[in-house]
Structure formats: C-alpha cells, structure tokens
TORMARNU-782568 format. One line per 4 residues: for each residue z, x, y of C-alpha. Coordinates in nm, 3 decimals, always signed. Example, Ala and Ser with C-alpha at 12.3 -4.5 7.8 and 13.67 -1.06 7.14 Angstrom:
# TORMARNU-782568
+0.780 +1.230 -0.450 ~ +0.714 +1.367 -0.106
//
This chain:
# TORMARNU-782568
-0.224 +2.019 +1.436 ~ -0.077 +1.944 +1.527 ~ +0.107 +1.955 +1.246 ~ +0.334 +2.177 +1.072
+0.299 +2.520 +1.202 ~ +0.323 +2.788 +0.942 ~ +0.408 +3.096 +1.129 ~ +0.590 +3.111 +1.453
+0.522 +2.750 +1.482 ~ +0.165 +2.246 +1.430 ~ +0.174 +1.930 +1.300 ~ -0.089 +1.983 +1.329
+0.541 +2.185 +1.202 ~ +0.333 +2.416 +1.358 ~ +0.381 +2.605 +0.958 ~ +0.066 +2.665 +0.765
-0.094 +2.877 +1.033 ~ +0.046 +2.825 +1.380 ~ +0.047 +2.487 +1.421 ~ +0.190 +2.121 +1.544
+0.188 +1.800 +1.494 ~ -0.016 +1.797 +1.383 ~ +0.197 +1.773 +1.410 ~ +0.272 +2.021 +1.263
+0.060 +2.422 +1.056 ~ +0.069 +2.815 +1.030 ~ +0.189 +3.018 +1.312 ~ +0.405 +3.322 +1.308
+0.702 +3.387 +1.525 ~ +0.547 +3.497 +1.849 ~ +0.215 +3.333 +1.915 ~ -0.017 +3.224 +2.197
-0.377 +3.119 +2.238 ~ -0.689 +3.042 +2.436 ~ -1.054 +3.120 +2.460 ~ -1.011 +3.442 +2.656
-1.054 +3.765 +2.467 ~ -0.808 +4.048 +2.430 ~ -0.917 +4.392 +2.548 ~ -0.949 +4.618 +2.248
-1.160 +4.912 +2.149 ~ -1.148 +4.814 +1.783 ~ -1.482 +4.728 +1.631 ~ -1.525 +4.603 +1.276
-1.836 +4.739 +1.107 ~ -2.162 +4.552 +1.136 ~ -2.261 +4.372 +0.819 ~ -2.623 +4.275 +0.880
-2.552 +3.902 +0.882 ~ -2.293 +3.767 +1.124 ~ -1.972 +3.773 +0.921 ~ -1.641 +3.707 +1.098
-1.338 +3.849 +0.915 ~ -1.003 +3.680 +0.980 ~ -0.662 +3.645 +0.819 ~ -0.521 +3.304 +0.737
-0.173 +3.442 +0.660 ~ -0.108 +3.190 +0.382 ~ -0.276 +2.966 +0.127 ~ -0.395 +2.635 +0.277
-0.214 +2.356 +0.088 ~ -0.528 +2.139 +0.101 ~ -0.873 +2.089 +0.253 ~ -0.830 +1.709 +0.255
-0.836 +1.569 +0.612 ~ -0.638 +1.264 +0.505 ~ -0.356 +1.466 +0.349 ~ -0.338 +1.783 +0.559
-0.033 +1.822 +0.781 ~ -0.027 +2.191 +0.874 ~ -0.225 +2.425 +1.096 ~ -0.346 +2.646 +0.812
-0.517 +2.354 +0.640 ~ -0.640 +2.226 +0.978 ~ -0.818 +2.553 +1.052 ~ -1.029 +2.519 +0.737
-1.081 +2.144 +0.781 ~ -1.199 +2.182 +1.142 ~ -1.457 +2.433 +1.023 ~ -1.588 +2.221 +0.737
-1.549 +1.863 +0.867 ~ -1.613 +1.678 +1.190 ~ -1.475 +1.367 +1.357 ~ -1.638 +1.118 +1.590
-1.569 +1.353 +1.882 ~ -1.512 +1.729 +1.908 ~ -1.399 +1.975 +2.173 ~ -1.692 +2.155 +2.333
-1.721 +2.500 +2.489 ~ -1.604 +2.350 +2.819 ~ -1.280 +2.229 +2.661 ~ -1.379 +1.863 +2.698
-1.414 +1.606 +2.420 ~ -1.770 +1.498 +2.353 ~ -1.951 +1.285 +2.092 ~ -1.990 +1.471 +1.764
-2.036 +1.278 +1.438 ~ -2.085 +0.984 +1.674 ~ -2.384 +1.020 +1.905 ~ -2.253 +0.757 +2.147
-1.982 +0.495 +2.195 ~ -1.891 +0.195 +2.407 ~ -1.548 +0.062 +2.506 ~ -1.462 -0.300 +2.581
-1.323 -0.399 +2.921 ~ -0.973 -0.450 +2.782 ~ -0.979 -0.099 +2.629 ~ -0.905 -0.228 +2.280
-1.245 -0.225 +2.109 ~ -1.457 +0.085 +2.050 ~ -1.806 +0.080 +1.901 ~ -1.936 +0.414 +1.774
-2.298 +0.486 +1.683 ~ -2.306 +0.740 +1.399 ~ -2.573 +1.007 +1.446 ~ -2.814 +1.119 +1.173
-2.632 +1.385 +0.977 ~ -2.577 +1.491 +0.618 ~ -2.284 +1.600 +0.409 ~ -2.303 +1.960 +0.289
-2.434 +1.831 -0.047 ~ -2.719 +1.644 +0.122 ~ -2.578 +1.290 +0.116 ~ -2.622 +1.099 +0.444
-2.309 +1.057 +0.657 ~ -2.243 +0.687 +0.710 ~ -2.011 +0.470 +0.920 ~ -1.878 +0.352 +0.584
-1.747 +0.703 +0.517 ~ -1.523 +0.673 +0.824 ~ -1.397 +0.329 +0.727 ~ -1.328 +0.454 +0.376
-1.145 +0.766 +0.499 ~ -0.921 +0.585 +0.747 ~ -0.822 +0.314 +0.501 ~ -0.768 +0.574 +0.230
-0.528 +0.769 +0.453 ~ -0.343 +0.445 +0.532 ~ -0.320 +0.338 +0.169 ~ +0.049 +0.376 +0.072
-0.061 +0.525 -0.261 ~ -0.228 +0.815 -0.077 ~ +0.114 +0.911 +0.066 ~ -0.036 +1.072 +0.376
+0.238 +1.214 +0.599 ~ -0.001 +1.174 +0.891 ~ -0.087 +0.809 +0.827 ~ +0.113 +0.710 +1.136
-0.149 +0.884 +1.351 ~ -0.375 +0.590 +1.265 ~ -0.122 +0.328 +1.376 ~ -0.309 +0.287 +1.706
-0.565 +0.091 +1.504 ~ -0.489 -0.279 +1.473 ~ -0.326 -0.371 +1.143 ~ -0.294 -0.005 +1.033
+0.084 +0.019 +1.044 ~ +0.137 -0.307 +0.857 ~ -0.102 -0.199 +0.580 ~ +0.051 +0.147 +0.548
+0.400 -0.003 +0.518 ~ +0.295 -0.255 +0.255 ~ +0.333 -0.550 +0.492 ~ -0.034 -0.618 +0.559
-0.375 -0.628 +0.397 ~ -0.640 -0.359 +0.404 ~ -0.891 -0.623 +0.524 ~ -0.685 -0.665 +0.841
-0.712 -0.298 +0.943 ~ -0.923 -0.284 +1.258 ~ -1.198 -0.049 +1.142 ~ -1.527 -0.180 +1.009
-1.867 -0.034 +0.928 ~ -2.101 -0.303 +1.060 ~ -2.390 -0.109 +0.910 ~ -2.459 +0.252 +0.811
-2.479 +0.362 +1.175 ~ -2.226 +0.138 +1.351 ~ -1.848 +0.171 +1.335 ~ -1.633 -0.088 +1.511
-1.268 -0.007 +1.585 ~ -1.012 -0.253 +1.719 ~ -0.688 -0.110 +1.856 ~ -0.345 -0.269 +1.863
-0.308 -0.175 +2.231 ~ -0.520 +0.007 +2.490 ~ -0.494 +0.379 +2.407 ~ -0.629 +0.601 +2.685
-0.632 +0.910 +2.464 ~ -0.815 +0.746 +2.171 ~ -1.134 +0.951 +2.214 ~ -0.915 +1.260 +2.182
-0.741 +1.114 +1.877 ~ -1.062 +1.064 +1.679 ~ -1.122 +1.440 +1.701 ~ -0.804 +1.487 +1.494
-0.832 +1.555 +1.121 ~ -0.670 +1.232 +0.994 ~ -0.962 +1.048 +1.157 ~ -1.228 +1.263 +0.988
-1.459 +1.106 +0.728 ~ -1.465 +1.202 +0.362 ~ -1.742 +1.152 +0.107 ~ -1.635 +0.866 -0.125
-1.855 +0.995 -0.410 ~ -1.665 +1.324 -0.406 ~ -1.315 +1.187 -0.355 ~ -1.310 +0.895 -0.596
-1.181 +0.990 -0.938 ~ -1.106 +1.355 -0.858 ~ -0.752 +1.414 -0.736 ~ -0.810 +1.789 -0.709
-1.134 +1.778 -0.510 ~ -0.972 +1.929 -0.199 ~ -0.853 +2.249 -0.367 ~ -1.182 +2.359 -0.524
-1.466 +2.512 -0.321 ~ -1.724 +2.339 -0.543 ~ -1.597 +1.992 -0.450 ~ -1.496 +2.041 -0.085
-1.795 +1.858 +0.062 ~ -1.780 +1.835 +0.441 ~ -1.988 +1.722 +0.737 ~ -1.894 +2.008 +0.971
-2.060 +2.325 +1.099 ~ -1.958 +2.528 +0.791 ~ -1.946 +2.464 +0.418 ~ -1.703 +2.614 +0.172
-1.846 +2.887 -0.052 ~ -1.550 +3.036 -0.236 ~ -1.177 +2.978 -0.253 ~ -0.988 +3.244 -0.443
-0.641 +3.097 -0.422 ~ -0.378 +3.310 -0.249 ~ -0.643 +3.575 -0.192 ~ -0.956 +3.480 +0.002
-1.154 +3.180 +0.131 ~ -1.513 +3.201 +0.254 ~ -1.716 +2.946 +0.448 ~ -2.084 +2.975 +0.545
-2.311 +2.802 +0.793 ~ -2.392 +2.447 +0.686 ~ -2.769 +2.404 +0.711 ~ -2.727 +2.026 +0.677
-2.518 +2.008 +0.996 ~ -2.678 +1.813 +1.281 ~ -2.601 +2.083 +1.541 ~ -2.670 +2.387 +1.322
-2.873 +2.558 +1.597 ~ -2.552 +2.607 +1.794 ~ -2.371 +2.763 +1.498 ~ -2.419 +3.139 +1.535
-2.206 +3.278 +1.251 ~ -2.347 +3.311 +0.899 ~ -2.007 +3.335 +0.731 ~ -1.633 +3.346 +0.796
-1.413 +3.529 +0.548 ~ -1.042 +3.439 +0.558 ~ -0.798 +3.677 +0.391 ~ -0.450 +3.552 +0.297
-0.218 +3.839 +0.382 ~ +0.138 +3.727 +0.458 ~ +0.266 +4.056 +0.597 ~ +0.190 +4.080 +0.970
+0.210 +4.462 +0.973 ~ -0.051 +4.482 +0.698 ~ -0.273 +4.243 +0.889 ~ -0.250 +4.451 +1.208
-0.332 +4.766 +1.009 ~ -0.636 +4.594 +0.859 ~ -0.750 +4.504 +1.209 ~ -0.699 +4.859 +1.337
-0.892 +4.992 +1.037 ~ -1.187 +4.762 +1.108 ~ -1.126 +4.536 +0.806 ~ -1.058 +4.235 +1.032
-1.210 +4.126 +1.363 ~ -0.892 +3.955 +1.478 ~ -0.515 +3.978 +1.426 ~ -0.238 +3.742 +1.529
-0.255 +3.384 +1.654 ~ -0.372 +3.122 +1.604 ~ -0.405 +3.165 +1.227 ~ -0.128 +3.421 +1.188
+0.104 +3.630 +1.409 ~ +0.144 +3.980 +1.541 ~ +0.440 +4.187 +1.419 ~ +0.721 +4.146 +1.672
+0.785 +4.521 +1.677 ~ +0.425 +4.589 +1.777 ~ +0.412 +4.343 +2.067 ~ +0.556 +4.568 +2.345
+0.302 +4.846 +2.278 ~ +0.011 +4.602 +2.243 ~ +0.115 +4.432 +2.565 ~ +0.143 +4.763 +2.755
-0.194 +4.879 +2.624 ~ -0.370 +4.571 +2.761 ~ -0.514 +4.493 +2.419 ~ -0.314 +4.173 +2.364
-0.404 +3.829 +2.493 ~ -0.120 +3.581 +2.543 ~ -0.131 +3.219 +2.650 ~ +0.113 +2.927 +2.658
+0.035 +2.629 +2.437 ~ +0.181 +2.281 +2.405 ~ +0.416 +2.348 +2.117 ~ +0.784 +2.378 +2.033
+0.960 +2.597 +1.774 ~ +1.272 +2.425 +1.643 ~ +1.513 +2.383 +1.355 ~ +1.564 +2.057 +1.168
+1.904 +1.931 +1.055 ~ +1.931 +1.722 +0.739 ~ +2.126 +1.436 +0.896 ~ +2.195 +1.258 +0.566
+2.402 +1.542 +0.419 ~ +2.739 +1.676 +0.539 ~ +2.813 +1.849 +0.766 ~ +2.508 +1.764 +0.976
+2.553 +1.391 +0.939 ~ +2.795 +1.440 +1.231 ~ +2.626 +1.444 +1.572 ~ +2.889 +1.663 +1.737
+2.846 +1.930 +1.471 ~ +2.468 +1.921 +1.518 ~ +2.507 +1.961 +1.893 ~ +2.759 +2.242 +1.849
+2.507 +2.445 +1.649 ~ +2.230 +2.370 +1.898 ~ +2.438 +2.476 +2.199 ~ +2.574 +2.792 +2.032
+2.255 +2.997 +2.038 ~ +2.118 +3.223 +2.309 ~ +1.751 +3.134 +2.329 ~ +1.670 +3.372 +2.609
+1.802 +3.668 +2.410 ~ +1.576 +3.570 +2.118 ~ +1.279 +3.576 +2.354 ~ +1.379 +3.901 +2.526
+1.469 +4.095 +2.212 ~ +1.252 +3.949 +1.933 ~ +0.962 +3.735 +2.053 ~ +0.871 +3.929 +2.370
+0.555 +3.732 +2.446 ~ +0.640 +3.512 +2.742 ~ +0.792 +3.221 +2.552 ~ +1.033 +2.989 +2.735
+1.376 +2.871 +2.612 ~ +1.347 +2.512 +2.490 ~ +1.615 +2.291 +2.644 ~ +1.427 +1.980 +2.540
+1.168 +1.892 +2.276 ~ +0.855 +1.791 +2.471 ~ +0.680 +2.111 +2.596 ~ +0.650 +2.197 +2.968
+0.285 +2.092 +2.999 ~ +0.391 +1.734 +2.917 ~ +0.754 +1.762 +3.038 ~ +0.946 +1.437 +3.079
+1.253 +1.614 +3.221 ~ +1.169 +1.940 +3.398 ~ +1.539 +2.041 +3.413 ~ +1.595 +2.010 +3.039
+1.868 +1.819 +2.857 ~ +2.131 +2.088 +2.793 ~ +2.226 +2.445 +2.885 ~ +2.108 +2.741 +2.683
+2.389 +2.949 +2.528 ~ +2.666 +2.700 +2.616 ~ +2.932 +2.855 +2.390 ~ +3.232 +2.678 +2.545
+3.080 +2.333 +2.491 ~ +2.967 +2.433 +2.140 ~ +3.317 +2.537 +2.029 ~ +3.469 +2.216 +2.166
+3.207 +2.000 +1.994 ~ +3.251 +2.183 +1.664 ~ +3.628 +2.131 +1.673 ~ +3.588 +1.761 +1.750
+3.314 +1.717 +1.490 ~ +3.512 +1.886 +1.215 ~ +3.812 +1.666 +1.293 ~ +3.592 +1.353 +1.273
+3.442 +1.475 +0.944 ~ +3.780 +1.569 +0.798 ~ +3.685 +1.936 +0.764 ~ +3.956 +2.200 +0.808
+3.738 +2.498 +0.717 ~ +3.366 +2.492 +0.782 ~ +3.167 +2.534 +0.458 ~ +2.904 +2.805 +0.421
+2.560 +2.670 +0.494 ~ +2.199 +2.762 +0.420 ~ +1.923 +2.816 +0.675 ~ +1.575 +2.786 +0.520
+1.247 +2.927 +0.651 ~ +0.897 +3.001 +0.522 ~ +0.772 +3.354 +0.465 ~ +0.706 +3.533 +0.792
+0.849 +3.844 +0.953 ~ +0.899 +3.652 +1.279 ~ +1.079 +3.358 +1.117 ~ +1.304 +3.602 +0.932
+1.403 +3.791 +1.246 ~ +1.476 +3.472 +1.438 ~ +1.683 +3.337 +1.148 ~ +1.881 +3.662 +1.123
+1.957 +3.659 +1.496 ~ +2.069 +3.294 +1.486 ~ +2.274 +3.368 +1.174 ~ +2.459 +3.636 +1.373
+2.504 +3.409 +1.677 ~ +2.647 +3.125 +1.471 ~ +2.888 +3.366 +1.302 ~ +2.999 +3.519 +1.633
+3.015 +3.201 +1.837 ~ +3.128 +2.944 +1.579 ~ +3.275 +3.156 +1.301 ~ +3.038 +3.002 +1.044
+2.888 +3.193 +0.751 ~ +2.517 +3.129 +0.707 ~ +2.303 +3.214 +0.404 ~ +1.930 +3.270 +0.465
+1.672 +3.126 +0.226 ~ +1.306 +3.229 +0.234 ~ +1.030 +3.031 +0.056 ~ +0.653 +3.042 +0.019
+0.479 +2.798 +0.258 ~ +0.369 +2.523 +0.020 ~ +0.700 +2.526 -0.171 ~ +0.885 +2.524 +0.159
+0.693 +2.219 +0.285 ~ +0.755 +2.027 -0.038 ~ +1.130 +2.103 -0.034 ~ +1.169 +2.001 +0.330
+0.987 +1.673 +0.265 ~ +1.222 +1.606 -0.027 ~ +1.531 +1.678 +0.182 ~ +1.621 +1.991 -0.014
+1.768 +2.178 +0.282 ~ +2.054 +2.183 +0.532 ~ +1.889 +2.353 +0.831 ~ +1.517 +2.435 +0.823
+1.278 +2.599 +1.065 ~ +0.987 +2.402 +1.199 ~ +0.732 +2.397 +1.475 ~ +0.509 +2.138 +1.631
+0.186 +2.184 +1.822 ~ +0.047 +1.881 +1.998 ~ -0.227 +1.690 +1.818 ~ -0.330 +1.538 +2.151
-0.212 +1.584 +2.506 ~ +0.056 +1.317 +2.538 ~ +0.438 +1.325 +2.492 ~ +0.423 +1.039 +2.242
+0.273 +1.281 +1.990 ~ +0.597 +1.480 +1.991 ~ +0.835 +1.185 +2.004 ~ +0.672 +0.949 +1.754
+0.737 +1.178 +1.456 ~ +1.107 +1.086 +1.474 ~ +1.050 +0.713 +1.516 ~ +1.143 +0.628 +1.157
+1.356 +0.813 +0.905 ~ +1.087 +0.779 +0.639 ~ +0.807 +0.885 +0.875 ~ +0.570 +1.140 +0.728
+0.671 +1.433 +0.948 ~ +1.032 +1.341 +1.035 ~ +1.221 +1.502 +0.744 ~ +1.555 +1.489 +0.928
+1.637 +1.143 +0.786 ~ +1.741 +1.043 +1.140 ~ +1.655 +0.709 +1.295 ~ +1.775 +0.524 +1.606
+1.698 +0.157 +1.685 ~ +1.697 +0.206 +2.064 ~ +1.471 +0.509 +2.031 ~ +1.226 +0.308 +1.821
+1.239 +0.021 +2.072 ~ +1.155 +0.253 +2.362 ~ +0.856 +0.403 +2.180 ~ +0.727 +0.054 +2.102
+0.779 -0.043 +2.465 ~ +0.586 +0.262 +2.587 ~ +0.281 +0.151 +2.387 ~ +0.265 -0.170 +2.590
+0.327 -0.016 +2.934 ~ +0.003 +0.043 +3.125 ~ +0.160 +0.196 +3.436 ~ +0.161 +0.577 +3.372
+0.480 +0.648 +3.569 ~ +0.673 +0.362 +3.413 ~ +0.554 +0.472 +3.070 ~ +0.668 +0.828 +3.141
+1.013 +0.701 +3.242 ~ +1.039 +0.507 +2.914 ~ +0.946 +0.813 +2.711 ~ +1.198 +1.022 +2.906
+1.470 +0.776 +2.800 ~ +1.358 +0.820 +2.441 ~ +1.371 +1.200 +2.461 ~ +1.720 +1.172 +2.611
+1.834 +0.983 +2.299 ~ +1.670 +1.244 +2.075 ~ +1.853 +1.524 +2.255 ~ +2.182 +1.331 +2.269
+2.179 +1.287 +1.891 ~ +2.014 +1.625 +1.816 ~ +1.853 +1.575 +1.472 ~ +1.652 +1.880 +1.572
+1.746 +2.196 +1.759 ~ +1.470 +2.309 +1.998 ~ +1.455 +2.689 +2.028 ~ +1.153 +2.795 +2.233
+0.821 +2.676 +2.368 ~ +0.525 +2.850 +2.211 ~ +0.286 +3.103 +2.337 ~ +0.013 +3.253 +2.120
-0.073 +3.624 +2.115 ~ -0.356 +3.810 +1.947 ~ -0.584 +4.112 +1.955 ~ -0.954 +4.092 +1.878
-1.276 +4.287 +1.851 ~ -1.466 +4.278 +2.183 ~ -1.780 +4.165 +1.998 ~ -1.621 +3.834 +1.896
-1.710 +3.563 +2.145 ~ -1.672 +3.189 +2.202 ~ -1.385 +3.117 +1.964 ~ -1.236 +2.800 +2.110
-0.857 +2.779 +2.119 ~ -0.744 +2.474 +2.310 ~ -0.425 +2.419 +2.509 ~ -0.267 +2.264 +2.201
-0.320 +2.581 +1.997 ~ -0.595 +2.447 +1.770 ~ -0.886 +2.677 +1.688 ~ -1.254 +2.592 +1.640
-1.511 +2.845 +1.517 ~ -1.819 +2.625 +1.560 ~ -1.952 +2.820 +1.859 ~ -1.811 +3.162 +1.759
-2.046 +3.456 +1.770 ~ -2.047 +3.830 +1.704 ~ -2.252 +3.999 +1.971 ~ -2.401 +4.333 +1.873
-2.334 +4.611 +2.121 ~ -2.631 +4.705 +2.335
//
C-alpha cells in the first residue's frame, strides 16, 4: 500500500494512512518508518492485558482486501487477513497462509500448499478461498481499482477488461489444500506480490450476498493474527487476538485499539498524556510545527521509505490538457524550501517519480525551482490553448495539517512565480478519494508507497487512462508499449533501461507533479516492541508486544 496514502502520502496514494500504491493509503505530510524505536520517556498506563493504543487518523473506507486501495484500510486488513506469504521479523518474505510452495523451471507456474488454518469464525481456510478472492477482485462488476495488481496471472487482464473468460484465469484450487497459479510471464517478485492485500483470500460464505460485509465488525471475518471486535465509525476500531490463527503463539498483543483523530496536534497531546502508545507515521503524522523540537530531543525516529508525494493533474480538462502548462506548474515550485520550512524530516526533493531506492535516473528528469523555464512554458502553453488570462484554479487535498501547509505554500509559489490565483479545497478522506476517481478536480494531492520493491509498481498505475489508480486520464501508447516490453525482458539491466525510457515519457508529459520522496517520522512508548514497518512504509502488528518495565 501501496496504495493511496492518506496523510503525507500508499497505494497501497499513499492517503488513507500513509500509504502507496498500494499503491496508494493514509500518511500525513511529514512521515517516515521502520522497525527501530524512537527514544521517549512517555509511558502509557498498564492495562492488565496487552492493549496497544494507536491513532488511525481517519476512517478506513473498507476492510475488503479486494477493494481496498489506501494505507488506512491496508493497516486494518494486514492485521485481520493474511496472504500466501508475509513479512517476518527479519524483513524477509516467508510462507504464511501457504505452508510451502514450488516453482516450475520456467518461473511461470507456482504451486502453493495451504496450511491448516481457520477463519476467525471457525470455518477452515481453503485453496478455494484464494481462487474465489482473486477472481472476485478481477470481476469487472467488483470494480476493484487494484485489479491490475493481479495482471501477472495468466488470463487475468483479459478477464478484468471483459475480453476473456473467468475459466481462463490462471488460478485454480486443485483441492482444498493445493492452489496452482500460472503466470503470463516469469515474475521474480511474485512471492512478494502474494503478500499484498489484493491477493488475500476472503470467506465466500461471508461475502456472497452481503455488499456491506466489509464495513461491519460482525461480518469482517479474516484469517489473520487479529479479529475485528468493534468498529465505531469515525470514532474507534478495536481488534483482538484471533485464537483461530495458525501462528497465534507468536501473537503477543491481546488487543489493538485504533482511535480516529484527524488533528495531528491532538494526537500528539494524547500520546504525551499517555492515552496513546504511538504518534505519527505510519498510520498518521506528527504536527509539522512539533518536528524540530521532537528531533532535537532525540524522541523522534525518522526513516526513508520507497514512496513519492505528488500532485495529479486532470489532463482531460482545460487548462491541464496542455502539456506545457502542466510542466510550467511542475517546474514553478521550490521543493527544497517545502522540505526545509514545512516538512523538516529529511525528505528529498522529487525530480522524478520512482523513489531513490529504485531510481531509474539518479540525476532526475528536471530542475527543482526552475522559474525561468516555467514562465516560458506557461506563455507557450497559454498561446497554444488560446488563453489570454489564466483562469483561477482549484487545488484539492484531503484533511491533514501537513497537506494544508504544503498546499498553502505551493499556492503562494504559483501566485508569485506564475501570477496564477489558486483556490484551496479540503475534503474528508473517503469523499476526496471518490471525487478524484470521478475526475472531480483540477489539481489534487496524492502519494504512492510501493506495494513491492520494483519500479514497475510505480509506473504501471499510469499505463491506461482508465486504470484503477491513474485518475489523471492520461495515456500514452509508447509508454504502454515500453511497460509491456519490460514484462518480457529477462535481463535486469535491459529491463531497467526500458523502464527508464518509460519514466522519461511520464516526466516529459507530466500528468503528475512529483514533490518529495517520503520519510516517515514517529514517537513511541519505549515498551512497544517488534512493530514491523518495512522499507515500503507498510506496517504489521503481528509480532508487536508491550514489554512491562522490570
């Protein structure tokens, strides 16, 4: 996720919580993450049982693995569901819902053996639940914005686009314990992919006939380390240890209580008062004004993650249907000043889309704060568009102190550097996501955290104008051709060169405006241990523990 990122920004749109790709989830303006712990003297009160108190920042739009597209939803889904593989304490992917697997010599056929496990309601988990879930997510009627993540499976893309049959999708439950998967092409990161939420199973008995199953604690039935107890919408969500989980002995927490407080200052106060064990990323963000003091005190942990904070342009509506105007706005901002004066947590200016850990062009694709080029491009673009006076435009963002401050700074820069008046529009997360998907915006904030560690995960979201997480309405035939070509190239260096050509096209046409590469920052109670935050910014509480002070 990774998805849409909620706050500072997954795809995991790094909007709901932090974020990408997952695409793209919830993350507030400044954010960073990893398994290391921040140094803090704060200590939430003991509760008898091991209860971890966190803030989710916003309401998760869904707990449905096949529908979820943001990091807020992903946080809850990762706690309550499990894929064929899962990241372990060592940061490596290992068998999870699958107890073992084999791969054919040509790298295109995977056979997974499903371990003995039960759903949280006691039903046995079957290979058929995986086949059902994958085909359900691919069904055009499901309208999953992450369906394309399954396109590595043979026949998946054709079925999802209405050009093929469900019987031709290369996933089959041979029996209750055996799942066979046939891929369209060898995919070296496939074992990482199946740990992503779109590949998670769902219980057919629960899903069939109940469209609202994934928004009610009573009907969110998972196969993960925790089960959902209560979901008080826009207020609180509680999960507890799932005694039906196959690896329950390694689950140390009894409960996790997620608050849903949107104001970052309130969240930090709750942490300082002992009402929360953790504040900031990856499920929320620290107030930008508090970061310098937290950093100086040594209480804050910061870590780079594979994610990019950016703005989308609606390329089907004037004036941003003109490429020169899009580039003018992208060149006319001072990214470094945003980092120095607002973010203040070690972020890097984004002069490309793919993050540094996967960089295809280490020198970037354009200069930061290139005002001279921006003014020239705007003049040329307006002439091509027949505009004599630039119309006022609207910049949209979801509720977050960090997003607001960044938008205000960019509003000022565009006024100063381009002479353009910009109106700011703030919306609640779920409403914001819906409006962006429907094209009800001109410029909109976004973020993307990698769903898996490969540049294709960042580039493929813009492959098709109607793609689930594109939302810019931009499409380029050559770009699409290069991405298709990369899927067939087995030589890693040649493949990288192909993807670099694709990113060059993306940056030449600028349907998006990269702003900065993410870091995640947080403070936490010293007693909280073994929360796993991977290099993509995703969080897993399976192994989390609260160690009592000796």
